[in-house]
C-alpha positions as CSV (number, residue, x, y, z in Angstrom):
1,M,0.0,0.0,0.0
2,L,1.5,3.3,-1.0
3,L,1.8,5.6,2.0
4,T,3.4,8.8,0.7
5,T,6.0,10.2,-1.6
6,L,8.9,11.6,0.4
7,S,11.2,14.3,-0.6
8,T,14.9,13.6,-0.6
9,L,16.2,13.6,3.0
10,A,19.5,15.0,4.0
11,L,20.8,12.2,6.2
12,T,23.9,12.9,8.2
13,I,25.4,10.0,10.0
14,T,27.4,12.2,12.3
15,T,24.3,13.9,13.7
16,L,24.3,13.1,17.3
17,F,20.9,14.0,18.6
18,T,17.3,14.1,17.4
19,L,14.0,15.7,18.5
20,S,10.5,15.2,17.4
21,P,7.0,15.8,18.8
22,L,5.3,13.3,21.1
23,A,4.0,10.1,19.5
24,T,1.8,8.6,22.2
25,S,1.6,5.2,20.5
26,H,5.3,4.7,21.0
27,Y,5.9,6.5,24.2
28,S,5.3,5.0,27.6
29,S,5.6,6.2,31.1
30,S,3.8,4.3,33.8
31,Q,3.6,3.6,37.5
32,Q,4.8,0.0,38.0
33,P,3.9,-1.1,34.5
34,P,2.4,-4.6,34.2
35,S,4.0,-7.1,31.9
36,S,2.1,-9.5,29.7
37,P,2.8,-11.6,26.6
38,S,0.9,-9.1,24.5
39,S,2.7,-6.0,25.9
40,S,6.3,-5.4,26.9
41,T,7.7,-8.9,26.8
42,S,11.2,-8.8,28.3
43,L,14.1,-9.9,26.1
44,S,16.8,-9.3,28.7
45,E,17.4,-8.7,32.4
46,W,17.8,-5.3,33.9
47,R,21.3,-3.9,33.4
48,S,23.0,-0.8,34.7
49,A,23.9,2.3,32.6
50,H,23.7,6.1,32.8
51,A,21.5,8.6,31.0
52,T,21.7,12.3,30.1
53,Y,19.3,14.5,28.1
54,Y,19.3,17.0,25.3
55,A,17.0,19.8,24.2
56,A,17.0,20.7,20.6
57,A,17.4,24.4,19.9
58,D,16.4,24.2,16.2
59,P,13.3,22.5,14.6
60,R,15.6,21.0,12.0
61,D,16.9,18.7,14.7
62,A,13.7,16.7,14.2
63,V,15.4,15.3,11.0
64,G,18.5,13.3,11.2
65,G,20.1,10.5,13.2
66,A,22.7,7.8,12.7
67,C,20.1,5.1,12.0
68,G,18.8,6.9,8.9
69,Y,15.2,7.3,9.9
70,G,15.1,10.9,8.8
71,D,12.0,12.7,10.1
72,L,11.1,10.7,13.2
73,V,7.5,11.9,13.2
74,K,6.9,10.6,9.7
75,A,8.8,7.4,10.6
76,G,6.4,6.9,13.5
77,Y,8.8,7.1,16.4
78,G,7.9,10.6,17.8
79,M,9.8,11.6,20.9
80,A,10.2,8.1,22.3
81,T,13.8,7.8,21.0
82,V,17.3,7.4,22.3
83,G,20.9,7.8,21.2
84,L,23.2,5.0,22.3
85,S,26.9,5.0,23.2
86,E,29.4,3.0,21.2
87,A,29.2,0.1,23.7
88,L,25.5,-0.3,22.9
89,F,25.1,0.9,19.3
90,E,26.6,-2.2,17.6
91,R,27.6,-0.2,14.6
92,G,24.0,0.5,13.8
93,Q,22.6,-3.1,13.9
94,I,20.7,-2.1,17.1
95,C,18.7,0.6,15.3
96,G,15.0,0.0,15.8
97,A,15.4,-2.0,19.0
98,C,13.2,-1.0,22.0
99,F,14.4,-0.4,25.6
100,E,12.6,0.1,28.9
101,V,14.6,2.6,31.0
102,K,14.1,3.6,34.7
103,C,16.0,5.8,37.1
104,V,17.6,4.2,40.1
105,D,19.7,4.8,43.2
106,D,18.9,8.5,43.7
107,L,15.9,9.3,45.9
108,K,16.5,13.1,45.4
109,W,16.2,13.1,41.6
110,C,14.4,9.9,40.5
111,I,10.7,9.8,40.0
112,P,9.7,6.6,41.8
113,G,7.8,3.9,40.1
114,T,8.2,5.2,36.5
115,S,9.8,3.9,33.4
116,I,9.9,4.9,29.7
117,I,10.0,2.8,26.5
118,V,12.2,4.2,23.8
119,T,13.5,3.2,20.3
120,A,17.2,3.3,19.3
121,T,17.4,5.8,16.5
122,N,20.8,7.5,17.0
123,F,24.4,7.2,18.0
124,C,26.2,9.1,20.7
125,A,29.8,9.4,19.5
126,P,32.8,9.2,22.0
127,N,34.5,12.4,23.0
128,Y,38.1,11.5,23.8
129,G,38.8,15.0,24.8
130,F,37.2,14.2,28.1
131,D,37.6,11.3,30.5
132,N,34.8,8.8,30.9
133,E,33.4,10.5,34.0
134,G,34.2,14.1,33.3
135,G,32.3,14.6,30.0
136,G,33.0,11.7,27.8
137,H,29.8,10.0,28.8
138,C,29.6,8.0,25.6
139,N,33.3,6.8,25.6
140,P,33.8,3.1,25.7
141,P,33.1,1.1,27.7
142,N,30.4,3.3,29.1
143,K,26.8,2.2,28.5
144,H,25.0,5.5,28.0
145,F,21.5,6.6,26.9
146,V,21.0,10.1,25.5
147,L,17.3,11.0,25.8
148,P,15.1,13.9,24.7
149,I,14.5,16.1,27.8
150,E,10.8,15.4,27.5
151,A,11.5,11.7,27.9
152,F,14.2,12.2,30.6
153,E,11.7,14.2,32.7
154,K,9.3,11.2,32.9
155,I,11.8,9.3,35.1
156,A,14.0,12.0,36.7
157,I,14.2,15.7,37.6
158,W,16.1,17.6,34.8
159,K,18.6,19.0,37.2
160,A,19.9,15.5,37.9
161,G,22.2,15.6,34.9
162,N,24.1,12.3,34.4
163,M,21.8,9.8,36.1
164,P,22.2,6.1,37.0
165,V,19.6,4.1,35.2
166,Q,18.6,0.5,34.6
167,Y,17.6,-0.7,31.2
168,R,16.4,-3.9,29.4
169,R,15.5,-4.9,25.8
170,I,11.8,-5.4,25.3
171,Q,9.5,-6.3,22.4
172,C,8.6,-3.4,20.2
173,R,4.9,-2.6,19.6
174,R,4.1,-0.7,16.3
175,E,1.0,0.5,14.6
176,G,0.6,-0.9,11.0
177,G,3.1,-2.8,9.0
178,I,6.8,-2.6,8.3
179,R,7.6,0.4,6.1
180,F,9.9,0.4,3.1
181,T,11.1,3.7,1.8
182,V,12.7,3.3,-1.6
183,T,15.4,5.7,-2.9
184,G,18.3,5.5,-5.3
185,S,18.9,6.0,-9.0
186,G,19.3,3.7,-12.0
187,I,20.4,0.2,-10.8
188,F,21.3,1.4,-7.3
189,L,18.4,0.7,-4.9
190,S,18.4,1.8,-1.3
191,V,15.6,0.8,1.1
192,L,15.1,2.3,4.5
193,I,13.2,-0.2,6.8
194,S,11.3,1.3,9.7
195,N,8.3,0.7,12.0
196,V,9.5,-2.8,12.8
197,A,7.8,-4.7,15.7
198,G,9.1,-7.6,17.7
199,H,12.8,-7.4,18.3
200,G,12.8,-4.2,16.2
201,D,16.3,-4.5,14.7
202,I,17.0,-6.1,11.4
203,V,19.9,-8.4,10.5
204,A,19.1,-9.5,6.9
205,V,17.0,-8.2,4.0
206,K,16.2,-9.7,0.6
207,V,14.3,-8.2,-2.3
208,K,12.5,-9.9,-5.2
209,G,11.2,-8.5,-8.5
210,S,8.7,-10.3,-10.7
211,R,11.5,-11.1,-13.0
212,T,14.1,-12.1,-10.5
213,G,14.7,-14.5,-7.6
214,W,15.4,-13.5,-4.1
215,L,18.4,-11.1,-4.0
216,P,20.2,-10.4,-0.7
217,M,20.7,-6.7,0.2
218,G,23.7,-5.3,2.1
219,R,23.5,-3.0,5.1
220,N,24.6,0.5,4.0
221,W,24.3,2.1,7.4
222,G,21.7,2.0,10.2
223,Q,18.6,0.4,8.8
224,N,19.4,1.5,5.2
225,W,19.9,-1.5,2.9
226,H,21.1,-1.4,-0.7
227,I,21.6,-3.5,-3.8
228,N,22.8,-2.9,-7.4
229,A,20.1,-4.6,-9.6
230,L,17.7,-3.5,-12.4
231,L,14.4,-3.7,-10.6
232,Q,12.3,-1.0,-12.3
233,N,9.0,-1.8,-13.9
234,Q,8.3,-4.8,-11.8
235,P,6.5,-5.3,-8.4
236,L,8.8,-5.6,-5.4
237,S,8.6,-8.1,-2.6
238,F,10.8,-8.0,0.6
239,E,12.0,-10.6,3.1
240,V,13.0,-9.2,6.4
241,T,14.8,-11.1,9.2
242,G,15.0,-9.8,12.8
243,S,17.7,-10.4,15.3
244,D,15.6,-13.1,16.9
245,G,15.8,-15.1,13.6
246,K,12.1,-14.6,12.7
247,T,11.3,-13.7,9.1
248,V,8.5,-11.8,7.5
249,I,7.8,-11.8,3.8
250,S,5.8,-9.0,2.2
251,Y,4.8,-10.0,-1.4
252,N,4.3,-7.3,-4.1
253,V,4.5,-4.4,-1.6
254,A,5.6,-2.0,-4.3
255,P,3.5,-2.1,-7.5
256,K,4.9,-2.4,-11.0
257,D,5.0,1.4,-11.5
258,W,6.8,2.2,-8.2
259,S,9.3,5.1,-8.3
260,F,12.2,6.3,-6.1
261,G,11.1,8.4,-3.1
262,Q,8.0,6.4,-2.3
263,T,7.2,4.5,0.9
264,F,5.2,1.3,1.0
265,E,3.8,-0.7,3.9
266,G,4.1,-4.5,4.2
267,K,3.4,-7.2,6.7
268,Q,4.4,-7.0,10.4
269,F,6.1,-9.3,12.9
270,E,3.6,-11.0,15.1
271,P,3.8,-10.0,18.8
């Protein structure tokens, strides 16, 4: 199903922080949130890290990020996003994964009984001009989360600064199907994959035209995947594999007359 035609996005992999308006369907803050198989199924145990916040000074900060999602509002992530330090970012493979984060160990600054659910959309680069505790929060081996201030204030008072937190991987819940944004030129095809439920992060992608077999795509950066193949004037199907090994196949997602710059919606991982 054709969603929209997107204008060319200026994607800058060195952009460190992102901001976008609140998307309530992907943002969560709760008092002692219950867990159930249909909601936030835990994929990992609670682990220790630290978190800081940022406040965007320019509306253009709503577009960018090292995962390549571009405008986070159009991509469906809203403000429930996070930039991860090098120790967590996994060179971009983690993009799209969901985390539950809560403040701990500080009765003065933590908001008791609260947690937030955020999606990895960005990278916090190391700053070796500072030591790990003095300003190089994202230096290895630090596990660090950089949150929009609106998300940070759901779990801690903003004056807290660099706060101890606990985090865990959880299942992602999304509205609608997986989205495929097709860009490129000639035989070069680039596909941004977003709005992925389940584990959220993607480890393998294949594309198929009506006149080809299944062709493996390579990761360009973040969740942008590419291939050199002549696929114009034929419907496109996609096979997407998550980090849990599950695969979803969306047949004939893009119609025969697809064009670069369009976004299409396919099937979704089951919860």
